[in-house]
C-alpha positions as CSV (number, residue, x, y, z in Angstrom):
1,M,0.0,0.0,0.0
2,E,1.5,3.3,-1.1
3,K,0.4,6.7,0.2
4,I,-0.3,8.9,-2.8
5,G,-2.2,11.9,-1.3
6,E,-3.6,13.6,1.7
7,G,-6.2,16.3,2.3
8,L,-9.1,17.3,4.5
9,S,-11.5,14.6,5.4
10,C,-15.0,16.2,5.0
11,S,-17.5,13.4,5.3
12,S,-17.9,9.9,6.4
13,K,-15.0,8.5,8.4
14,S,-15.5,5.0,6.9
15,E,-12.7,3.4,5.0
16,V,-13.5,2.5,1.4
17,T,-11.7,0.8,-1.4
18,G,-12.6,1.3,-5.1
19,E,-11.4,1.9,-8.6
20,L,-10.3,5.5,-9.2
21,A,-11.9,7.5,-12.0
22,Y,-10.3,10.8,-13.0
23,I,-13.1,13.1,-14.1
24,Q,-12.3,16.1,-16.3
25,T,-15.4,16.6,-18.4
26,I,-19.1,15.8,-18.4
27,E,-18.3,13.2,-21.1
28,D,-16.2,11.3,-18.5
29,V,-19.3,11.1,-16.3
30,I,-21.5,10.0,-19.2
31,N,-19.1,7.2,-20.0
32,L,-19.4,6.0,-16.3
33,F,-23.2,5.9,-16.3
34,D,-23.3,2.1,-16.4
35,E,-20.0,1.6,-14.6
36,A,-19.9,4.1,-11.7
37,T,-20.8,1.6,-9.0
38,G,-17.8,1.2,-6.6
39,K,-15.8,4.1,-8.0
40,I,-13.8,6.8,-6.2
41,C,-14.0,9.9,-8.4
42,I,-11.2,12.5,-8.6
43,V,-12.1,16.0,-9.7
44,E,-10.0,19.1,-9.9
45,D,-12.8,21.5,-8.8
46,A,-15.4,21.4,-6.1
47,G,-18.4,21.5,-8.3
48,I,-20.9,18.7,-7.7
49,T,-22.8,19.4,-10.9
50,T,-20.5,17.2,-12.9
51,L,-20.8,14.2,-10.6
52,S,-24.4,14.6,-9.7
53,P,-25.8,12.0,-12.2
54,I,-23.5,9.2,-10.7
55,I,-22.9,10.2,-7.1
56,S,-25.3,7.7,-5.6
57,D,-23.2,4.9,-7.2
58,L,-19.8,6.1,-5.9
59,V,-18.0,4.9,-2.8
60,G,-15.9,8.1,-2.4
61,T,-15.1,11.5,-3.8
62,I,-11.7,13.4,-4.0
63,C,-11.1,17.0,-5.0
64,T,-7.9,18.9,-5.5
65,K,-9.5,22.1,-4.3
66,G,-12.2,23.2,-1.9
67,S,-13.0,22.9,1.8
68,A,-15.5,21.3,4.2
69,G,-18.1,24.0,3.0
70,S,-17.7,23.2,-0.7
71,H,-20.7,21.8,-2.5
72,L,-19.0,18.5,-3.2
73,A,-18.2,18.0,0.5
74,I,-21.7,18.8,1.6
75,V,-23.4,16.5,-0.9
76,S,-20.9,13.7,-0.1
77,R,-21.9,14.1,3.6
78,E,-25.6,13.8,2.6
79,F,-24.8,10.6,0.7
80,G,-22.5,9.3,3.5
81,L,-19.5,9.1,1.1
82,P,-16.0,9.5,2.3
83,C,-14.7,12.7,0.8
84,I,-11.2,14.3,0.7
85,M,-11.1,18.0,-0.2
86,G,-7.9,20.0,-1.1
87,I,-5.9,16.8,-1.6
88,K,-2.2,17.2,-2.2
89,F,-1.0,14.4,-4.4
90,L,2.5,12.9,-4.0
91,I,2.6,12.1,-7.7
92,D,2.9,14.4,-10.7
93,D,0.3,13.0,-13.1
94,I,-3.0,12.3,-11.4
95,S,-4.5,11.2,-14.7
96,S,-2.3,8.1,-14.4
97,L,-4.4,7.0,-11.4
98,D,-7.5,6.4,-13.6
99,G,-8.5,2.7,-13.3
100,K,-6.2,1.9,-10.4
101,T,-7.5,0.5,-7.1
102,A,-7.2,2.8,-4.1
103,K,-8.3,3.1,-0.5
104,I,-9.5,6.2,1.4
105,V,-8.7,6.2,5.2
106,H,-9.0,8.9,7.8
107,D,-6.7,9.8,10.7
108,E,-7.7,11.2,14.1
109,D,-6.9,14.8,12.9
110,D,-9.6,15.0,10.2
111,N,-7.1,14.2,7.4
112,G,-8.1,12.0,4.6
113,I,-5.4,9.8,3.2
114,L,-5.4,8.1,-0.2
115,Y,-3.5,4.9,-0.7
116,L,-2.8,3.1,-4.0
117,L,-3.3,-0.6,-3.7
118,D,-2.0,-1.8,-7.1
């Protein structure tokens, strides 16, 4: 298990494992309509509008920006999804994570930590 990022844990403290999906466009979401179940989505802005059609199928959300008051964090809490906001990745190319298996965990200080499993 390799630590690949850390940010603010903004929702459920449950640990989840899932396949990462790097979302850049609405087309990326459309392509996941039938395959979103069990995914952890990574977005680079805090807008939930992009993820709203699939959020009920996800197991977690991750955003490179935002805070506990961001719309994505609030909606993730409503759905009981682990959410990491303002994540700082320890790798240069986050798009290379697409399709990899990862785990979201939380420490006692409200930090969300992302581990790569494969």
